[in-house]
C-alpha positions as a Markdown table, in Angstrom:
| # | Residue | x | y | z |
|---|---|---|---|---|
| 1 | Met | -25.6 | 40.7 | -24.0 |
| 2 | Ser | -23.0 | 42.0 | -25.2 |
| 3 | Ala | -19.4 | 42.4 | -23.2 |
| 4 | Ala | -20.0 | 45.8 | -23.7 |
| 5 | Ser | -23.2 | 46.5 | -23.2 |
| 6 | Pro | -23.5 | 46.6 | -19.5 |
| 7 | Gln | -21.8 | 50.2 | -20.1 |
| 8 | Leu | -23.9 | 51.7 | -21.8 |
| 9 | His | -27.2 | 51.8 | -19.5 |
| 10 | Gly | -27.1 | 54.1 | -16.8 |
| 11 | Leu | -29.4 | 54.7 | -13.9 |
| 12 | Pro | -33.2 | 54.5 | -14.2 |
| 13 | Pro | -34.7 | 57.8 | -14.9 |
| 14 | Gly | -36.8 | 59.9 | -12.4 |
| 15 | Ala | -37.5 | 58.6 | -9.3 |
| 16 | Phe | -35.9 | 55.6 | -7.8 |
| 17 | Ser | -34.9 | 53.5 | -4.7 |
| 18 | Cys | -32.6 | 51.2 | -4.1 |
| 19 | Phe | -29.8 | 49.0 | -1.7 |
| 20 | Val | -26.5 | 49.6 | -1.8 |
| 21 | Thr | -24.2 | 46.6 | -0.6 |
| 22 | Gly | -20.7 | 45.9 | -1.6 |
| 23 | Thr | -18.0 | 43.2 | -1.8 |
| 24 | Asp | -16.8 | 43.7 | 1.5 |
| 25 | Thr | -16.0 | 46.7 | 3.8 |
| 26 | Glu | -14.3 | 49.9 | 3.0 |
| 27 | Ile | -15.2 | 50.0 | -0.1 |
| 28 | Gly | -16.8 | 52.9 | -1.4 |
| 29 | Lys | -20.5 | 52.0 | -0.7 |
| 30 | Thr | -21.3 | 55.8 | 1.7 |
| 31 | Leu | -19.3 | 57.0 | -1.8 |
| 32 | Val | -21.9 | 55.7 | -3.8 |
| 33 | Ser | -24.6 | 55.9 | -1.1 |
| 34 | Ala | -24.2 | 60.0 | -1.4 |
| 35 | Ala | -23.5 | 60.1 | -4.9 |
| 36 | Leu | -26.8 | 58.8 | -5.7 |
| 37 | Leu | -28.7 | 60.6 | -2.9 |
| 38 | His | -26.7 | 63.5 | -4.6 |
| 39 | Ile | -27.7 | 62.4 | -8.0 |
| 40 | Leu | -31.6 | 62.2 | -6.9 |
| 41 | Ala | -31.8 | 65.3 | -5.4 |
| 42 | Leu | -30.3 | 67.6 | -8.3 |
| 43 | Arg | -33.9 | 66.1 | -10.4 |
| 44 | Gly | -35.4 | 67.5 | -7.4 |
| 45 | Val | -37.1 | 63.8 | -6.0 |
| 46 | Arg | -38.0 | 63.9 | -2.4 |
| 47 | Val | -35.6 | 61.0 | -1.5 |
| 48 | Ala | -33.8 | 60.4 | 2.5 |
| 49 | Ala | -31.0 | 58.1 | 3.4 |
| 50 | Met | -30.8 | 55.2 | 5.8 |
| 51 | Lys | -28.4 | 53.3 | 7.4 |
| 52 | Pro | -29.9 | 51.1 | 9.3 |
| 53 | Ile | -26.7 | 49.8 | 11.7 |
| 54 | Ala | -23.8 | 51.3 | 11.7 |
| 55 | Ala | -20.8 | 51.1 | 14.1 |
| 56 | Gly | -18.4 | 53.2 | 15.6 |
| 57 | Ala | -19.4 | 56.5 | 17.3 |
| 58 | Glu | -17.9 | 59.7 | 18.2 |
| 59 | Trp | -19.5 | 62.0 | 20.7 |
| 60 | Arg | -19.6 | 65.5 | 19.0 |
| 61 | Asp | -21.3 | 68.3 | 19.5 |
| 62 | Gly | -23.8 | 67.7 | 21.9 |
| 63 | Ala | -24.8 | 64.1 | 19.8 |
| 64 | Trp | -22.9 | 60.8 | 18.8 |
| 65 | His | -21.7 | 60.4 | 14.9 |
| 66 | Asn | -20.8 | 58.1 | 12.6 |
| 67 | Asp | -19.0 | 59.5 | 9.9 |
| 68 | Asp | -21.0 | 57.9 | 7.2 |
| 69 | Ala | -24.0 | 58.3 | 8.3 |
| 70 | Asp | -23.4 | 62.2 | 8.7 |
| 71 | Met | -22.2 | 62.0 | 4.9 |
| 72 | Leu | -25.7 | 60.5 | 3.8 |
| 73 | Ala | -27.9 | 63.3 | 5.7 |
| 74 | Ala | -25.8 | 65.6 | 4.5 |
| 75 | Ser | -26.9 | 64.3 | 0.9 |
| 76 | Ala | -30.1 | 63.9 | 1.2 |
| 77 | His | -32.4 | 66.1 | 0.7 |
| 78 | Val | -35.3 | 65.0 | 3.0 |
| 79 | Gln | -34.4 | 65.5 | 6.3 |
| 80 | Leu | -34.9 | 62.7 | 9.1 |
| 81 | Pro | -34.6 | 62.2 | 12.8 |
| 82 | Gln | -31.3 | 60.0 | 13.0 |
| 83 | Ala | -33.9 | 57.7 | 15.6 |
| 84 | Ile | -35.1 | 55.5 | 12.1 |
| 85 | Thr | -32.5 | 56.8 | 9.5 |
| 86 | Thr | -30.2 | 54.9 | 11.8 |
| 87 | Pro | -32.0 | 53.3 | 15.1 |
| 88 | Tyr | -29.1 | 51.2 | 16.1 |
| 89 | Leu | -25.5 | 53.5 | 16.3 |
| 90 | Phe | -23.3 | 52.4 | 17.9 |
| 91 | Gln | -19.7 | 53.8 | 19.6 |
| 92 | Thr | -17.6 | 49.7 | 18.9 |
| 93 | Pro | -16.0 | 49.3 | 15.5 |
| 94 | Ala | -16.6 | 46.4 | 15.3 |
| 95 | Ala | -18.8 | 43.8 | 13.3 |
| 96 | Pro | -22.9 | 44.6 | 13.7 |
| 97 | His | -23.5 | 42.2 | 16.2 |
| 98 | Ile | -19.5 | 42.2 | 18.4 |
| 99 | Ala | -20.4 | 45.2 | 18.8 |
| 100 | Ala | -24.3 | 44.9 | 19.8 |
| 101 | Glu | -23.3 | 42.2 | 22.3 |
| 102 | Leu | -20.8 | 44.7 | 23.5 |
| 103 | Glu | -22.9 | 47.2 | 24.1 |
| 104 | His | -25.6 | 45.4 | 26.1 |
| 105 | Thr | -28.1 | 46.3 | 23.0 |
| 106 | Ala | -29.8 | 43.2 | 20.5 |
| 107 | Ile | -30.7 | 44.1 | 17.2 |
| 108 | Asp | -34.2 | 44.1 | 16.1 |
| 109 | Pro | -35.3 | 43.9 | 12.3 |
| 110 | Ala | -38.5 | 44.3 | 12.7 |
| 111 | His | -38.1 | 47.7 | 14.5 |
| 112 | Ile | -35.3 | 48.9 | 11.6 |
| 113 | Leu | -38.4 | 47.4 | 9.0 |
| 114 | His | -40.4 | 49.7 | 11.4 |
| 115 | Cys | -38.4 | 52.9 | 10.8 |
| 116 | Phe | -37.6 | 51.7 | 7.0 |
| 117 | Asp | -41.5 | 52.3 | 6.5 |
| 118 | Gln | -41.6 | 55.4 | 8.5 |
| 119 | Val | -38.6 | 56.8 | 6.3 |
| 120 | Arg | -40.1 | 55.8 | 2.6 |
| 121 | Ala | -42.9 | 57.4 | 4.0 |
| 122 | Gln | -41.7 | 60.6 | 4.3 |
| 123 | Ser | -40.0 | 61.2 | 0.5 |
| 124 | Asp | -40.5 | 59.8 | -2.6 |
| 125 | Ala | -37.0 | 57.4 | -2.5 |
| 126 | Val | -34.8 | 55.6 | -0.6 |
| 127 | Val | -31.2 | 55.4 | -0.4 |
| 128 | Val | -30.6 | 52.4 | 2.2 |
| 129 | Glu | -26.9 | 51.9 | 2.9 |
| 130 | Gly | -25.5 | 48.0 | 4.1 |
| 131 | Val | -23.2 | 47.6 | 6.5 |
| 132 | Gly | -20.3 | 45.6 | 5.6 |
| 133 | Gly | -20.7 | 44.0 | 2.8 |
| 134 | Phe | -23.3 | 41.6 | 1.5 |
| 135 | Arg | -23.7 | 38.6 | 4.8 |
| 136 | Val | -22.7 | 40.2 | 8.2 |
| 137 | Pro | -24.0 | 38.8 | 11.1 |
| 138 | Leu | -27.2 | 40.9 | 12.6 |
| 139 | Thr | -27.9 | 39.1 | 15.2 |
| 140 | His | -26.9 | 35.5 | 15.2 |
| 141 | Thr | -29.4 | 33.8 | 13.1 |
| 142 | Phe | -29.7 | 37.3 | 11.2 |
| 143 | Asp | -27.2 | 38.6 | 8.5 |
| 144 | Thr | -27.3 | 41.8 | 6.0 |
| 145 | Ala | -28.5 | 39.7 | 3.7 |
| 146 | Asp | -32.2 | 38.9 | 5.3 |
| 147 | Leu | -32.4 | 42.6 | 6.0 |
| 148 | Ala | -32.3 | 43.3 | 2.3 |
| 149 | Gln | -34.8 | 40.3 | 0.9 |
| 150 | Gln | -37.2 | 41.8 | 3.3 |
| 151 | Ile | -36.2 | 45.8 | 2.5 |
| 152 | Ala | -37.1 | 44.2 | -1.1 |
| 153 | Leu | -35.7 | 47.0 | -3.0 |
| 154 | Pro | -33.3 | 47.3 | -5.3 |
| 155 | Val | -29.5 | 46.0 | -5.0 |
| 156 | Val | -26.9 | 48.8 | -5.7 |
| 157 | Leu | -23.2 | 46.4 | -5.6 |
| 158 | Val | -20.3 | 48.4 | -5.4 |
| 159 | Val | -16.9 | 46.7 | -5.9 |
| 160 | Gly | -13.8 | 47.8 | -4.6 |
| 161 | Met | -11.2 | 47.7 | -7.1 |
| 162 | Arg | -8.2 | 46.1 | -6.4 |
| 163 | Leu | -6.4 | 42.5 | -6.0 |
| 164 | Gly | -9.4 | 39.5 | -5.8 |
| 165 | Cys | -12.5 | 41.9 | -6.8 |
| 166 | Ile | -13.3 | 39.6 | -9.5 |
| 167 | Ser | -14.2 | 36.3 | -7.2 |
| 168 | Gln | -15.7 | 38.9 | -4.3 |
| 169 | Ala | -17.8 | 41.2 | -7.2 |
| 170 | Leu | -19.0 | 37.1 | -8.7 |
| 171 | Leu | -19.9 | 35.1 | -4.9 |
| 172 | Thr | -21.7 | 38.5 | -3.9 |
| 173 | Val | -24.0 | 38.7 | -7.0 |
| 174 | Glu | -24.7 | 35.3 | -6.8 |
| 175 | Ala | -26.0 | 36.0 | -3.1 |
| 176 | Ile | -28.4 | 38.5 | -4.1 |
| 177 | Gln | -29.8 | 36.4 | -7.0 |
| 178 | Ala | -30.0 | 33.6 | -4.3 |
| 179 | Arg | -32.3 | 36.2 | -2.3 |
| 180 | Gly | -34.4 | 36.6 | -4.7 |
| 181 | Leu | -33.3 | 40.3 | -5.3 |
| 182 | Ser | -32.6 | 42.4 | -8.8 |
| 183 | Leu | -29.5 | 43.6 | -9.2 |
| 184 | Met | -30.0 | 47.2 | -10.8 |
| 185 | Gly | -26.8 | 47.4 | -11.8 |
| 186 | Trp | -23.0 | 47.9 | -10.2 |
| 187 | Val | -20.7 | 50.1 | -9.5 |
| 188 | Ala | -16.2 | 49.6 | -9.6 |
| 189 | Asn | -14.7 | 52.0 | -7.2 |
| 190 | Val | -11.1 | 52.1 | -7.3 |
| 191 | Val | -9.5 | 51.8 | -3.5 |
| 192 | Asp | -6.1 | 50.4 | -4.4 |
| 193 | Ala | -4.5 | 53.4 | -6.5 |
| 194 | Asn | -1.7 | 51.2 | -7.3 |
| 195 | Met | -4.1 | 48.3 | -8.3 |
| 196 | Ser | -2.5 | 46.8 | -12.0 |
| 197 | His | -5.1 | 46.7 | -15.1 |
| 198 | Val | -8.2 | 47.8 | -13.9 |
| 199 | Asp | -9.2 | 47.8 | -17.0 |
| 200 | Ala | -8.9 | 44.5 | -17.5 |
| 201 | Asn | -10.4 | 43.5 | -14.5 |
| 202 | Ile | -13.0 | 45.8 | -15.0 |
| 203 | Gln | -14.5 | 44.7 | -18.0 |
| 204 | Ala | -14.0 | 40.6 | -16.9 |
| 205 | Leu | -16.6 | 42.1 | -14.8 |
| 206 | Thr | -19.3 | 43.4 | -17.3 |
| 207 | Gln | -18.6 | 40.0 | -19.2 |
| 208 | Arg | -19.7 | 38.1 | -16.2 |
| 209 | Ile | -22.5 | 40.3 | -13.9 |
| 210 | Lys | -25.2 | 40.4 | -16.0 |
| 211 | Ala | -26.5 | 44.3 | -14.8 |
| 212 | Pro | -25.7 | 47.0 | -15.9 |
| 213 | Met | -22.4 | 49.1 | -14.8 |
| 214 | Leu | -23.6 | 52.2 | -13.7 |
| 215 | Gly | -19.7 | 53.9 | -13.1 |
| 216 | His | -15.8 | 53.5 | -12.9 |
| 217 | Ile | -14.6 | 56.0 | -9.8 |
| 218 | Pro | -11.5 | 56.6 | -10.1 |
| 219 | Arg | -9.0 | 57.6 | -6.9 |
| 220 | Leu | -10.3 | 60.7 | -5.5 |
| 221 | Thr | -8.1 | 63.0 | -3.4 |
| 222 | Thr | -10.6 | 64.8 | -1.5 |
| 223 | Pro | -14.0 | 62.4 | -1.9 |
| 224 | Ser | -17.1 | 64.0 | -1.6 |
| 225 | Ala | -20.8 | 63.2 | -3.1 |
| 226 | Val | -20.0 | 66.1 | -6.0 |
| 227 | Gln | -16.8 | 64.6 | -7.5 |
| 228 | Ala | -18.1 | 61.1 | -7.1 |
| 229 | Ala | -21.2 | 61.5 | -8.9 |
| 230 | Arg | -19.6 | 62.7 | -12.3 |
| 231 | Phe | -18.6 | 59.2 | -12.5 |
| 232 | Ile | -22.0 | 58.0 | -12.4 |
| 233 | His | -24.1 | 57.1 | -15.5 |
| 234 | His | -27.0 | 59.4 | -15.1 |
| 235 | Asp | -28.7 | 62.0 | -17.0 |
């Protein structure tokens, strides 16, 4: 594979499902997930969204809301109950295992998988967004990498473009491959508007990541699924 070839590929045609992970927290997983949902909906795919664990919720309009989960729900074609799309919604903005302990809740991986099966049964495609980076603890013995492995969908990696992203991205790719998962591709998302040498960093990543680069999202003034989708390669 040549150094430039990953840039020549786009998303798979038609309907596809994927698990979206990232190099860290707050690097654009939700934005990319929403963009993928928007693209699939434009293709006429009955696509559903799932964010199994969300931490940081507030009470609005008679219900608990998480901004990330709400953005995904708004971008999905198939609307399903939050009880199955986000089975674990915590008020505390903290790592899931910490939030769960503080709120006297035990995260049960089997319940997440049961909810995923329900979501998949009611749609033609599912975009599942992980929480934080690829190896965030969910319990004392189970993390998001374990969850991705059990869900067994192709993975889309969101690389937050900022200083240090090359090492973070390559380590995450190694972790994904170590779980026997397929890396569908990766998206460069600019999180630091003042980052120097963005193009050089992207070139270094395309030379080292043996999977398609699916897009390069600049720093958006008003981030939205529609805006982000413009920068992801698709038909």
